[in-house]
N, C-alpha and C positions, 0 to 999 in steps of 0.2 A: 549224874553225869560221869561217864567213864573217861579216863585219860589214857590215850594211846601214845607210846613214846618209842618209835622205831629208831634203830641205831644206824640204819643205812637207807639210801634212796629206794632200793629194791624192797626193803621192809615197809617203807612208807607207801609205796604203790600197792603192795599186797594188802596193807591195812585199809587203804582207801577203797580197794576193790571189794573187800569183805564188808566194809561199813561205808557205803556211798554217802550217807548223811553226815559223816564225820566232818567237823569244821577244822581246817588247817589253822595252826597258830605258830607263828615264828616270832615276830616282834610283839604281836599282841596288842598293838596300840589302837586298833579298831575293835577287835573281837572282845577284849576284856572290858572296854567301856560299855558295850552292849550287854555283856553278861552282868556287870556290876549294877547296871540300871534295870536289870531284869527285862530287857527288851528282846533277849534271845536266851534260850535255854536248850542248847544242842544235846543230843543223847551222847555224842562222843566228841572229844577234842583230840585233834591229831597234832601232837607237838613235833615240830620239825627242827628244833634247835640243835639236835645232835648231828645233823647232816651238814658237815662243814662245806661241802661243795656249793651249797646254795648261797654262801657268802663270798663266793669267788667271782671274778670277772676276767674276761679275755679280750684284748684289743686286737682285732683283725685288720685286714687291709681296708675293708669297706664298712665294717660294722663292729659294734661292741656287743659281746655276749655277756649280759649282766645277770648274775645269779639272782634268783627271786628274793633272797634275803640280804643282799648287799645293802647296808644301811645308808641312809641319806648322807650322813656325815662322810662316808668314804667316797661317795659320788662327788661331793663338794671338794674334797681334798685331792682326789686322784684322777678324776675324769672331767675336770673343768674344760680342758681343751677339746676333748673328743665329743662331749655331751654338754655344751654350754647352757642350752635351754633347760635341761633337766637339773643341772647344777644350780641354776638360778632358782628354779622351783623348789629345790631341796632346801635352800636357805629360808624359805617361807614356812616350812613345815614346823608347826608347833614350837617346841622348846629343844634345847640341846639334848636333853635326856631322850626325848622321843626320836630325834634325828639319829641318835646312836642306836636305836632299836628298830625303828620302822624301816620298811623297804618297799620297793616298787611292786613286788609280788603281792604284798598285802593290799596295796591300793587297787591293783587290778582285780584281785580276788573279791574284795568288797564291792568294787564297781560303783561306788558312790559318785554321783555327778559332781560332788564338791571335792573329790580327791585331788590333791595338789599336783600329782605327777601327770595326770591325764592330758592336760593341754600341751605340755611339753612333748609327751610321747606322740600325740597326734601330729604335731607340727614337724617333729624330727622324722617321723615315719619309722615303724618298727613292726616286728612280728613277735607274738607271744608263743613260747615253746611250751606246749602242754603235753603231758605224758601220762599214760596209764599202763596197766599190765598188757594192754592190747597193742601198745606202740606209741610212737611220738608223732606229733603234727605241729605245724607252724600256723598260727591264726593271725592274719593281717589285723593290725590294730583297728582299721576301719570297720572290721566285721566283728570285733570283740564285744562291744557294748550292745546289749540286746534290750535293755529296759532299765527301769529304776532299780539300781543295785542288783542287776542281773547281767550275766555275761555268757559267752559262748562255750564255756567249759561243760563237758559231760560230767555226770555225777561221779564217775570213777577217776576223773582226771585231776592232776595237780599241776600247778605252774612251776616249771623247773628254771626257766630263764626268760629273758627278753632280749631279742636281737635288734639293737637300735642302730640305725644308720649314723655313721660318724658325720659330724658337721663338716660341710664343705663351704660354709658361709656363715655369716652372723646369725645368731639366734637370740631371742629375748623372751621374757616372761614377766607378766604383771598380774598383781592380785589385789583385790579390794577386800578389806576386812574391817570389822568394827573396832579393832585395835591393832597394835603392831605385832603382837605375838600371841601364841596359844589361841588361835582363832580359826574357825571354819570359814572358808572363802564365801563372801557374798557373791563374787563372780571372779573369774580369772581368764587370762588370755595369753596364749603362746603363739609365737611366730618364728618361722625358720626360712631363711633364704637358701636356696639350693642353686648356686650359680652353674654347677656342672650340667644341670638339666634345664636351667633358666626357668625355674618354677619357685613359687612361694607356697608354703603350707601353713595352716593355722590350727589352733585348738582352742576351744571354749569350755570353761568349767563352771559349774554351778549356775547355769543360765538356761538349762533345758533338762528334760528327764534323764538324758545321758550326756556324757561328754561328747561334743560334736565339733566338726570342722565347719568353717564358714566358706563353703565351697563356691557359692556365687561370688563372694568377695575375692577368693583366690582366682577364679576364672577371669574376672574383670581385671584384676591387677596383672596377672600373667599376660593377658592380651595387651594391656596398656604399656607394660614394660617392653614387650617385644616390638610392638608397633612404633614406639618412640625411640627404639635403639638404646634404651637406658642401660642395659647390661654392658654394652660396649662403651658408650660415651660417659657413663657415670654421672649423668646430669642429676640435679636435685629433682626429686619427685614433686610435681606441681601440686599446689593446694587443692585443685579440683580433683585430681586423682586420689589424693589422700582422703578427701572428704567423702567421695563416693565409695572408696574401700571401707571406710568407717561405717557408712550407712548400711552397706551390704552385710558387714560383720554383725551389726546390731540386728539386722533383719533375720539373721540365722538363729537368733535366740528364741526360745519358747519357755520363758521363765514363769515362776509362780511368785505370789506374795507370801512371805513368811516373816518370822520375827527378826530375821537378819536384814531384810530389804524387800522393797516392792518390785514387782515385775517391771514397771516403768523405769525404776532406777537402774535395775540390772541391764536392761537394753541400752540405756544411755551410757552407763559406765563401760560396757563392752565396746561401744563405738569409740569412746575416748581412748581406751586402752589400745584398741586396734590402730588408731591414728598415731598415737605416741610411739608404740613399739615398732610400727613401720618406719617412722622417722629415725628412731634409734638404730635399727638394723641397717637401714639404707646408708646412714652416715658412716657406720662401721665399714660397710662394703666400699663406699667411695674412698674412705681413708686408706683402706687396704690397697685399693687400686692405685692411689696416688703414691703410696710407699713403693709399690712394685715398679711403677713407671720411673720413679726417681732412682731406684737401684739399677734399672736398665740403662 
C-alpha cells in the first residue's frame, strides 16, 4: 500500500487524477477500521490532513459552506444555531476522540447507510461540492447516494465541502443504538421544519440500502399543515396527523435483519422516532411563534 501525502488541494486533485483508485483519508475513523480488520486493502491511501482549508467553514446568508474535514466537535461547538440537526447528530458520533477527528466528508465518501450525518443532511437540504482536475460541480444530496456504500462521485473526484442550508426553523435528530456511546446506529431519523417555504424534510439512516427521505410522509404532512393553516395559527398537530406521518415514515424503510436489529424493529423504531421528533420540532416552532407574538 502506497501513501500519498499532497501539501495542497491542487496536488491532491492531481494525485487523485493519476491514481483514481486512491482512497482519501482525513479523519480515518472509517477507513482505518476497514483496513485494520482487513476488509479493505487499497493500493493507495491519499492523506488529506495537510490541506488546512478542508477544516474551515464559512457562514453565508443562506447556507454554510462546511469543509469536508471540519470535525464533528467543531460543528457542535460553533454551528449549533446554523445547523442544529447536524449538531445533534454530531453529539451521537462515537466518542470524543472520534468526534475530534471525523467529519462529514468522510461520512459522505464512505456512504454507509448507517452514517450518523446522513439523516441530518437530507433533512436540512444540501449540496456536495465535488472537484477534480476537470472542474467543480455541486451534487444535490438527494442524488448523492447511489447504492450500499456507493455515491455519485467520479473516480477522479474528491469532496471539498458541503453547502448546507441554514436552519430557518427547528430541527431534530434521533438515533437508536444498542448502547449510549461508541455504537453504529440501529436506525436514525432526522427532521427539519422549513417555515420560509412551509415544508418539512426528513432523513432516515440505517433502515434502507442507502440513506433516504420519507417523501410520502413529507408530502402528507406538508399538505396537512397547509390545509389546516398550522403554519399561521400554530395549533398543536393532531394525533391523527402525527400517527399517519409516523406510519408513512415507517413505510419508507427497506431494512434488513442483522446483528444490531431486525427489519421489523427498525420499521417500528423509525415510526416512533418520526412521531416524537415531529412533536419536538413543532413545539419548538409554536414556542418561537408565541415568543415573537409576545414581543410584538
